[in-house]
Steps between C-alpha positions, in 0.01 A plus 500: 500500500776745593668456161184623331487828692745692275313379192165608645641838602642552154170403338311741725744780421470442124122496530503831689731660242280383214194640679668840542597497130145410387346767721754752375413430138127518576529832684736633234241424232230671708722805554506566125130590507534814719823583315321509164209699648742746660698533177184578302392764750852643522521528122157661464496737796822513695781513245475871422489595867795276587714622212413861581650474848781241491644590841164465675440179307832359617429592864152351473639186341760438770264592783214274392728221378703466818192554717314213333808277496543560874133416555528181293801388701315560827182319390653224289345226713142622462239570234569871542842438349333375181276808484797733551693315231213545254480869596875524438469344154213736414717797598792365297263472205409866544868587495530337158278777363780737388711245313196338338378844389840573344499162326151556360619821332696284257305375201591144603462566873247223559732252331795616712301451822386157383858405410626615840229303677564191287875528544462538876273196511748294299790604723299411810390159370852400393675617817227372734527163326877495546477611864231242580659198334870536569668365811740791498468759775516856365506667842854622433357732233312707757786729605611567142146575382433730795825688440408535133153629587639758741755623244225518241278712726789737575577534129131561422482779757819653357361481148198703607742793502744387229237404237735268312308287243778240480498454877121475494514214250785330685300514823193354329708210364658449841153507658377217276804288589503578873130439559504192280770377735273582793224283348743208492618578853159552660331193348802285584490633856140379537588158358788459745299614803660842537157667476211339688232768470314516170389863546851642534619256232235638264604856581863425411421321173242763403759778535743297289245460220388863524854632462582266211188622318573871555863476392421278202231745386749787525745311277232415246386863484859613443584248227167402344271798551358639176418867439299659778138592438 
């Protein structure tokens, strides 16, 4: 009987990890609904206001974003955490309003948005598949990805004053690579038991996907955008 205990413990742990992964995927799918609704409203009503006052928009973005993320972390073991996560994804959808409005000014703007969404979905499916089915532990990527994200944020803030198009494109390309790496890292972390709460796991993966989409759309607008309307 004693020799079976490690096997039973391992089976239980694998079952728990699979449950967290399934719940994460389910909540992630659900979170796309308020994101799309928020994006539609942001494009129709909020984009002009947000682009008219970029500094206030940035302060609002950071205030609401970190406030909701703090609330999600505090309520991650209750149904309130799910509601706050959905509120967070709705707000993030609203914040897509400016970039979607810019994209739609191109004659092929709808196609660019569809390509960015399709490309993001393909990146997610491939990397999630790799992270879920490999025995390799990608936890060592965490520090490098975090350092890259911090450097990217610093460079983005600097470019708000420098206005260098080449740096803007380089940062967008770096964003696609860094947050694609985060998809691999975060899904792999769930599979290996490093993340045991599906609400915070969903938050992490959602932010990865969101940032891949935004940066990919920026690249597509720069290289494939036709004449503006």
